[in-house]
C-alpha positions as CSV (number, residue, x, y, z in Angstrom):
1,X,-46.3,38.1,-33.2
2,X,-44.4,38.3,-36.6
3,X,-41.8,35.8,-37.1
4,X,-38.2,37.4,-37.3
5,X,-35.2,36.0,-38.7
6,X,-32.4,37.1,-36.3
7,X,-29.1,35.8,-34.8
8,X,-28.2,36.5,-31.2
9,X,-24.6,37.1,-30.5
10,X,-23.1,36.6,-27.1
11,X,-20.1,38.8,-26.8
12,X,-17.6,40.2,-24.4
13,X,-15.0,42.5,-25.5
14,X,-11.7,40.9,-24.4
15,X,-9.6,43.6,-25.7
16,X,-10.7,47.3,-25.9
17,X,-10.2,50.6,-24.0
18,X,-11.5,53.6,-25.9
19,X,-10.3,56.9,-24.8
20,X,-12.0,60.2,-25.9
21,X,-12.2,60.4,-29.7
22,X,-9.0,58.4,-30.2
23,X,-9.3,54.6,-30.3
24,X,-6.5,53.3,-28.2
25,X,-6.5,49.5,-27.6
26,X,-4.9,48.0,-24.4
27,X,-4.6,44.3,-24.0
28,X,-6.5,43.0,-20.8
29,X,-6.4,39.6,-19.5
30,X,-9.8,38.7,-18.3
31,X,-11.8,35.5,-17.3
32,X,-14.6,35.7,-19.5
33,X,-16.7,33.3,-17.6
34,X,-16.9,35.6,-14.8
35,X,-18.3,38.5,-17.1
36,X,-22.0,38.4,-17.8
37,X,-22.5,37.9,-21.5
38,X,-24.1,40.9,-23.4
39,X,-26.4,40.2,-26.3
40,X,-27.6,42.0,-29.4
41,X,-30.1,41.0,-32.0
42,X,-29.2,41.4,-35.6
43,X,-31.8,41.2,-38.3
44,X,-31.1,39.6,-41.6
45,X,-30.3,42.5,-44.1
46,X,-32.0,40.7,-47.0
47,X,-35.0,39.4,-45.3
48,X,-35.7,43.0,-43.5
49,X,-34.0,45.3,-46.1
50,X,-32.4,47.0,-43.2
51,X,-28.5,47.3,-43.3
52,X,-28.3,49.3,-40.1
53,X,-30.1,46.6,-38.0
54,X,-27.9,43.9,-39.6
55,X,-24.6,44.9,-38.5
56,X,-22.6,45.6,-35.3
57,X,-19.6,47.9,-34.3
58,X,-17.6,46.3,-31.5
59,X,-15.3,49.1,-31.1
60,X,-18.5,51.4,-30.1
61,X,-20.4,48.6,-28.9
62,X,-23.5,49.4,-30.7
63,X,-25.6,48.1,-33.6
64,X,-25.7,50.1,-37.0
65,X,-28.8,51.9,-36.2
66,X,-27.2,53.6,-33.2
67,X,-27.6,57.4,-33.2
68,X,-25.5,57.9,-30.1
69,X,-22.7,57.1,-30.8
70,X,-23.3,57.1,-34.5
71,X,-21.6,54.3,-36.3
72,X,-21.4,56.1,-39.7
73,X,-21.8,52.7,-41.4
74,X,-18.5,51.2,-40.1
75,X,-19.2,47.7,-38.9
76,X,-17.1,44.8,-37.7
77,X,-19.9,42.1,-38.4
78,X,-22.9,41.8,-40.6
79,X,-25.6,39.2,-40.7
80,X,-27.9,38.2,-43.6
81,X,-26.2,40.3,-46.2
82,X,-25.2,37.5,-48.5
83,X,-27.6,35.1,-50.0
84,X,-26.3,31.7,-51.4
85,X,-29.0,29.8,-53.3
86,X,-31.7,31.6,-51.2
87,X,-30.0,31.0,-47.8
88,X,-29.5,34.4,-46.0
89,X,-28.1,32.9,-42.8
90,X,-24.5,34.1,-43.1
91,X,-22.2,36.2,-41.0
92,X,-19.6,38.2,-42.9
93,X,-16.8,40.7,-42.0
94,X,-16.1,43.8,-44.1
95,X,-13.8,43.0,-47.1
96,X,-13.1,46.6,-48.1
97,X,-12.0,49.9,-46.6
98,X,-8.8,48.4,-45.2
99,X,-10.3,45.5,-43.4
100,X,-8.1,42.6,-42.2
101,X,-10.9,41.1,-40.3
102,X,-11.4,37.4,-39.8
103,X,-14.3,35.3,-38.3
104,X,-14.2,31.6,-37.2
105,X,-17.1,29.2,-36.3
106,X,-15.9,27.6,-33.0
107,X,-18.9,25.0,-33.0
108,X,-21.7,24.5,-30.5
109,X,-20.5,25.9,-27.3
110,X,-21.9,27.5,-24.2
111,X,-20.2,30.5,-22.6
112,X,-18.8,28.5,-19.8
113,X,-17.5,25.9,-22.3
114,X,-14.7,28.2,-23.6
115,X,-11.5,27.7,-21.7
116,X,-8.9,28.4,-24.3
117,X,-9.6,30.9,-27.0
118,X,-7.8,30.0,-30.1
119,X,-5.7,32.5,-32.0
120,X,-7.2,34.0,-35.0
121,X,-4.7,36.3,-36.8
122,X,-5.9,39.1,-38.9
123,X,-4.7,39.1,-42.5
124,X,-1.3,40.7,-43.0
125,X,-2.7,42.7,-46.1
126,X,-6.2,44.3,-46.4
127,X,-8.9,42.3,-48.2
128,X,-9.1,43.3,-51.8
129,X,-12.9,44.1,-51.7
130,X,-14.0,41.1,-53.7
131,X,-15.3,37.6,-52.6
132,X,-15.3,34.6,-54.6
133,X,-17.2,31.2,-54.1
134,X,-16.2,27.7,-55.5
135,X,-18.9,25.1,-55.8
136,X,-18.9,21.3,-56.3
137,X,-22.0,19.7,-57.4
138,X,-24.0,22.9,-56.5
139,X,-22.6,23.0,-53.0
140,X,-20.4,25.7,-51.5
141,X,-17.0,24.3,-50.9
142,X,-14.7,27.4,-50.5
143,X,-14.9,31.1,-50.0
144,X,-12.1,33.4,-50.8
145,X,-10.7,35.2,-49.0
146,X,-10.9,32.6,-46.2
147,X,-12.5,33.4,-42.8
148,X,-14.7,36.3,-44.1
149,X,-17.8,34.5,-44.3
150,X,-19.4,31.9,-42.0
151,X,-22.8,30.1,-41.7
152,X,-24.9,31.4,-38.9
153,X,-25.9,28.3,-36.9
154,X,-28.0,28.7,-33.7
155,X,-26.0,27.6,-30.7
156,X,-22.6,28.0,-32.3
157,X,-20.1,30.5,-30.9
158,X,-18.0,32.6,-33.2
159,X,-14.6,34.2,-32.8
160,X,-13.9,37.4,-34.5
161,X,-10.7,39.3,-35.0
162,X,-11.9,42.8,-36.2
163,X,-9.1,44.7,-37.6
164,X,-8.9,47.8,-39.9
165,X,-7.3,51.1,-40.0
166,X,-9.1,52.3,-36.8
167,X,-9.9,49.1,-34.7
168,X,-8.0,46.0,-33.7
169,X,-10.4,43.9,-31.5
170,X,-10.6,40.3,-30.6
171,X,-14.1,39.2,-29.7
């Protein structure tokens, strides 16, 4: 069996209600520990040269290679699309197309360990489309804009506020 580089995301949509062709969001208060986690496998875009299998659209609930419904390359999260010193294990949110999305590493957690979900605000203005990185002694110390890129670490849980002109989801 070939070795594949992948990241498994355990997600439950906490806020979402899609009606017909118009995306309408209604807040819902759910006890996520009573919901069965859903998983999706994302392959590293750089290692597998496959953009569609590296991203996920939470509004539609599908990976980028979905034909029904089609994602039309709109995604909320992408894995392995950035390489820093040969390390492709990074998770990023879109930084163009009106995106105001933010992602945060909550650390090593199990599904039942999450009692209070922290607030992660979307940026007040859309991202500019560019990303800059600062290094000190060859080590990455800062990414700008903040909360658009996190290291993918097995066993860690991530909080995502996916927001753009079509979507406003907290996952």
